[in-house]
N, C-alpha and C positions, 0 to 999 in steps of 0.2 A: 728488688722491685723493678717492674718494667720501665724502661726509659720512655715508653710511650705515654705514661701517665704521671711520672714523677717530675715535679718542679715546673709544671706548666700553669700559666695563669688563664683563667676562664671567666667570661662574663655570663651572668645568669641568662638562660634562654627565655625566661619569663619576663623579668623586669630590667635586665641590662646591668645590674649591679655586679661589681667584681666579686667572684666567689671566693670563699675561704676554705682551706683544707680542714676537713672535719674528722675523718677517721678512715682507717684502712680496713679492707675485708678481702677474704680469699674467695674468688669467683670460680665456679666450675672446678673447685678443689685444687686449682693449680695456679691461678693468676692473682697476684697480689695487686689490689686495685685501690686507688684513692677515691674516697667519696668526698664531695665538696658541698658546702652549705652556703646558701645565700643569706647574708645578714639582713636583707631587706624583706623579701617575701617568704623566706624560710624553707624554700624547696631544697632538697638534698638530691644531688645528681652524681652519676658516675660519668665524668666527661671522657670523650674519646673512647667509647666502648668498642674497642677493636676486636673483641671476642664474640660479637653478636652473630656473625656468620656461623660460628661453631655452635653457639647457643641455640640457634634456630635450625639446626640440622633436622629437627622435627618441628613442624609448625606449632604443634601443641606439646607442651612439656610432658615427657613420659611419666614423670612423677606426680602429675596432677590427678590424684586419685579421687578428688571431689568434684570433678567436672560435671557429672550428671546431677548430683545432689545440688550443686550450686546453680545449675541451669534451671532446675525445678523451682528453686526459691526465687530466682530472678524472673522467671515466667510469671509467678504469682504476684510479685511486687510490680512488675511492668503492667500486668492486667489491671491492678488496682489503680495505677497512675493513669492509664488510658481511660478507665471508667471515670476517675475523678475529673479529668479534663474533657470528658464527653467527646472522645475521639474514636469511639467504637467502630464507626463506619469508615475510618480512614485507612491510609496506606502507611506502612512502616518499613524501615530498613534497619537490620542489625549490621552495623559497620564493624569490620574486622571480626566477622561472625564465625570464623573457624570452620568446622565441619558442617555448619548449618543446624546445630543442635537446638539453639533457642528458637530459630525460625520454624523448625519442625514442631516444637512444642506450642508455639503461638498460633501456628496455622491449625493445629489440632484443637485449639480453643476457638476457632472460627474467625481469627484476626488475619488481615491481609498483610502478612509479613514477607519480607525478602531478605536475602543475605548478600553481603559483599565482603570478600577477602581475597586479595590477589596472591596471598601467600599460603592459602590452604584450599584443599579441594572440598567443594560442597557435596558431602556424602549423603546427608540426611534429608536435605530439602531440594532434590534435583528438580530443575524446571522453575525454580523460584530465586534465580540470581538477580540481584538488584544492581543499580548504578549509583555511585556516590555523587554524580553530577545531577541526578534527578531530585525533584522535590518530593518530600514525604511529610505526613502529618507529624511524625516524630522519628528521630533516629536514636537507636540505642548503641552504646559502645561499652561493653562490659569487660572489666579487667584489661583495659587497653592503655589508659593514660600513663601508667607506670612503665610502659614499654617504649614510649615515644621519646626520641632524642630531642626533637624540636616540635612540641605539640602545636604551636601556632601555625607553623608551616605545614605540618602533616595533616592538620584538621581543616586547613583553609578551604579546600574544595567542597567538602561535605558541609561545612559551616555556611559557606556562601549560598548554598541552595536550600538550606533548611533552618526553620525558626525554632525548633526544639531538639535538644540532644540530652538524653537521659543516660548517665554513665555511672560506673562504680570505680572507685579507687580508694584505698585506705589512706586517711589523713593522719598526720602526726602533729604533735603539739610543739610549735617552734620554741616555746619556753623551756622545753626539756626534750630536745631531739634525740631519738633513740639511736644507739650505735648498732652497727651490723650484727653484733653478737647478742643484742638485746631484743631484737624484733624479727619475728618470723617472716615479715612481709618483704624483707630484702631478697628472700629466695635465692641465696647465693649459689646454691647447687644448680639452679637452672640457668643462671646468668642472664635472664631475660628482663628482670626488673632493674631499671636504671634511673628512675625518677620517682621521688617520694614527696608528694604535695602537702601543702597546708591550705587552710581555708583562704588565706590571703593570696597564695599563688594562683588558686582557681579563680578568685575574684578578678585578678589582673588578666589572666588568660581569657576569661569571659568577656571582659571589656575590650580586649584586643580583637576578639572575633565578633564583636557587636552584640553580645548577649548580656543578660542579667543572670545572676546565680541564685538558685535556691538549693540549699543543702541541709542535710541533717547533721553536718559537722563531723561525720564519721566515715561513711562509705557510700551513701547514695547522693547523687548530685544531678541537678537539672539546669542546663543552659537554656534560656528562653528569651524571646524578643517581645512577646506579649505578656501581660500580667497573668499570673496563674491563679486558679480558683482557690478559695479558702481551704477547701478539703485537701488540696494538693499541699498547701503549706503545712497542714496538720500531718499529712502522711510523711512529709520530709522534714519534720521538726526535730530540733535537738532533744526535746523532752522524750519523744518516742524512742530515739536512739539510746538515750540514757537508760530508759526503762528496759530496753532489750539487753543492754550491757549488764544491768543489774541482775536480770533473770539468768543470763548466761553464767554470771559469777556465782549465783546461788546454786545453780545446777552443778557446776564444777565442784563446789564445796561439799555438796550432798552426795556426790558420786562415791561409790565404795572404792577403797584403795586396793 
């Protein structure tokens, strides 16, 4: 095991509680890494992720075969949220927007979207680069939170300027935290996922950034400073997420072997 991760004590970047060793995993097929668990907020992190420069050799993981399919789904969900909050005439920023895929799709829907990502070239939405220091009616940050070493620090600038942030990250159940070999979301082969949140960790993070949290308890989360509309609460409700999960399970069972 690497001396850079073994035997070190770490405080939780979310709530400050002393982390506990949880489980080991092999990252990038060669680095034996300790994952630590916060006994208070439940977040699982890979402290001191010294391999990130290598993991980000390409800004977008080469094995991400679902990028366009996921972007189409996120474009649909984001459009529903914008409609629910009656923000259709607003301005929007896709933070850490990669190649500009979502921004291109949203602009094709007639929405005034911009993209910001200092680590990736805006290929698909040229001329529509945004600034994280500007104010927008809503910021999106999809599949970003699990990449952040210190989310409160890394989100501070964009959070200070914006009252709504809609983002995705998969949550785990702190009562039964999954081990690296039990949950695909660790994405050990990419080496880019280093933080795995719970509802509680997002609640604390929201409070630290001056937000409230509305979440479906699974993958869609909204930080907001003003109250959200009832239709938004329905859209981001636990019950809707549970129904989707049940449908996915039924589809998998019915699929031919």
